[in-house]
N, C-alpha and C positions, 0 to 999 in steps of 0.2 A: 502494500500501500506507502510505501516509504518511495517508490521507487514510481510507483503511478502518480504522486504528485508532486515528485520532482520533472516527472517527463509533460505532467499537465503547466506547471509554470514555466517549462522553457520551449514548450512543443518542439522539442527535436532530443529524438534521441540520444545522439551523440553530447548534445552538450548536458543531457540530464547524466548518465554514464561516466562522463568526467568529474560533474560535483560531487556524486557516488563515489568515484572510487571502484567501477566495474567498467567491465568492456560494453561493447556497443550491442554483441551479439547477446548476452548476460540480460541488457534491458530490452530489448524485445524478445527475448525466451519468455521475460517475466508477465510482460504485457500479455505476448499470446494468452499464456496460462489465465492469467486473470478475464479475459475473454471469454477462454474456452468454459471457464468456472464460471462466471456469472449468463454465458450463451447470448452475449448481444455483442456487437462491433461497440468499442469505445472510440475508437479513431476512425475521421476519412481524411484524405487526402486532395490536396488542391495542387495539382503541381509537386511542389516541394514544401508546399505549407501544409502547415498538421491542423487540424480543425475537432473538437470534439464532438461528438455524436449526442443527441439528447442521452441517451441512457450514460456518457462520459462525463457531461455534466451535473447529474446527478449524483453520480457516485464522488463526484470532484466535490460536491458539494457536504454530500455526509461526508466523506475522508477528514476535508477538512476540520469539521466538528468533531470527529473523532480523535481527533489527532490533539487538540487542543484538552479536549474531555482528560484523557489519557495524561496526559502531565497533571493535571489539576487533582484526579482522581490519585496519581502515584504519592504527590506533594501530602495530601487530605489520608491516607495511610498509613503514610510515614511519622507525621507529625501527631495523627487524632485530636488535633487539636483546630482552636478557630485557624484560616487558614488566610493569608495574603489577600487584599483588593486591590486589584488593578482597573482602579474607573478610566476613562475619555469622555471629554465631553468634548462640543464647540463652544466659542465663544462669551453667548448669552449666557446657559445654564451654569458654565464653565468656572465663572468671575463673578457671576452675579445670585449667582442662586446656592449651586452647589456648597458655598462654605459655609452658608447659613445651617444646612438640613446636614454635614458632615459633623459639626460642631454639635449639635446635639445629637447624634446618634452615635458618635463617638463617647459617648457618657455612660451610656450603657450596654454600647456594644462594643467593646474596644475590641484591638486589631494589631498582631503583629507587626502586620505593616500595610501600611495604605499609599499606591502611590497614584495621581489625577495627572492624564496630560490630555493638554488642550489644544484642539489641533481644529481643522474645517472637517464638514462632514463625509467627506471622499477620504480623507485620510483615516477618519475614524475605524472607517469601510474598511481598509484595507490594515488595520490595526489587527482590527479583529479577526480578521481572515490568514493573519499570519500569526494568531496571538499571542500577542506583543500585549494586551488587555482581554479583561472580561467580559464587559459590559459597556456599552455608549451612550449617553444623554447627547441626542440629538436634535437638534432644529428644523434640516433636511430632510429630503426623502431617501428612501431606500429601498432595495427591493425587497419586498413581501417575501419572496420563497426563498431566502435566504437568510433571512434576520426573525425572530419572533420580537413579539413588542409588549409594551406596556405602555400605558399614555403614564408620564410625568407632570407635565404642567399645561394648561391654554393659557395662550400669550397674545396678546394686544399687537398690531403690526401695524407702526405708521411713519410718514415722513415727519423729522422733526426737523428746529433750526435753532441759531442762534437768541435769544429771546430778543435783542436789543433790534432785530431784524425786524423788517416792516411786512411778515407775513404772514395771514391770519387766512381764513377758508378762500381756499383758493380752489381753481380748476386743474385736472391732470394737466393741459395743455398751459397753462400758464407758470406751472412747477415745473416748466421744460426749458425754463430761461434764466435757471438757475444750474449753478452750480453741482454734478451729482458726486457725494463722494462713497463712493460704493466696495461692497468689499471683492475678494479675487475671486477668482475662477476656482469652483471647487468647496467656494462657501455656502451651506445653507441657506444664510441670509440673499445671501444674491441671487443665490436658485428659487427663493421664495417670491424677493422681487421683480424678477425676470417674470416670472409666474405668473405676477400679477399684474406685470404694466403690457401681457400678452395677451389680456384679454380686451386692453383698449387699444389694439394696433399699434403699442411702441416696447422701444427697446431701449435701452438707457441710452444707446448713442444718438439718441433724437434729443438729449439734453443739449443745453450750453456748452457743457463742457465737463469730463470727470479724469475726479482724484481716485485710483484704485490705493485700497492699501490692506495688508494682510491683519490688520492689528484691529480690534471692535477699540479699545482704547485711543486710540490714533484718531479712528474712525470719529469719537464721539469730540474730543480734542482742536480739531478741523471743524467740528461745526461749532462746537462753542466758541471760534475764533471770528464766526462767521465768512467763515472760505465757502458755503455751500449747505447743502441740506444733504440726510444722511435718513437714513429707511431702518427703523431698529425695536424690539422687542420692548414692552411695558418695563421686564423686568431689567434690562441697561437701563434707564435713565431715573436716574435716582432723586430724591427733592433738592437737591442742591447743586446740580449739572447745568443750569444757565441755561436750558434747552426749553422751547417751549413743540408742542406735537400742534403739527397743519392739519388741519380740516379738509381733506381735499379728497377728490370724490375714488368712492370706493375704498377710502379707507376713515377710520382703524379697520382692516379685517383683524379676525382670529386666526391663530395658527397652533396646529399639536406640536409641543416636545414631547419625543419618547425615549425611555430608555431601550435599546435594542441590544439583543444576543445571537450567535449561534444560534439558527434554527435549529430541533430536535437533540439539543443539548441533552446530557442524563442530568444536568445542574438548573433544566430549566423552571424547577418548581422553589428550588432555592434563589435563582433569580428573578422573578415572580413575586415572592415577597417581600425581598429587599424593595424591589420597585414600588410597590404597593406601603411600605414603611416609609420608603424615601415623602412619597406622595404626602403621607399625613404627618410629615414633618416639612412639610410649605409652607412657610410663614404667611399668613395671607395679605401679608402687603403685598406679598411680590404675585 
């Protein structure tokens, strides 16, 4: 199965063999044995390019989850104690919501080690697949066939600007005269904004100018300095941020933030209980 995962990652028998310290014929033989065991074709070829069949994709998703579970189970059996928790989160929940929850959770649920990785949605999905985190709290969309989820929070999403700017109730067309301070590609925040604008036949490129950043604090700081407008979740707008919400057509809209993990994990009940506990600890003000 490790050989299969390596072949899937490289999409090449020779490269997988080199990475595993095996010969190319040995890798080919293992893959033929795997196909014979399941009675299906796992790979298809177009010229020299390798692709996974539908059955291969399904086995790949299962194998990644099983590999992650095996590592966690090994630690759990050895220690017989509470295991470390490796969390991932996108910037809004990671910087503005989770610290409040974790401070309360750890008072009654001490952990030997807790790690919190802040990245955009796309990167966190890769981290889950590569088994570098156990759970992720994301504001962006994710493929439901690969990840199980529980609702974490519902948040209002709206355009904001510096208090001193004379922008109040506005149509989307008039907002296009402003500079848009936007997150990077792969960010859930950007994905939600692009989807919202598309319903009005608009894109970020329709704004007068763009400022792109991969940091939510930089995004907020630029907005507070009057450099343009930004679209943020309500949890990211503190009471002393010197930012005001713009009442624009179609906004604020409400969007889900979810806690997700690899689908069919043997720890899914444990993860679901943790997600429920975190939701109960969510401050009302957030």
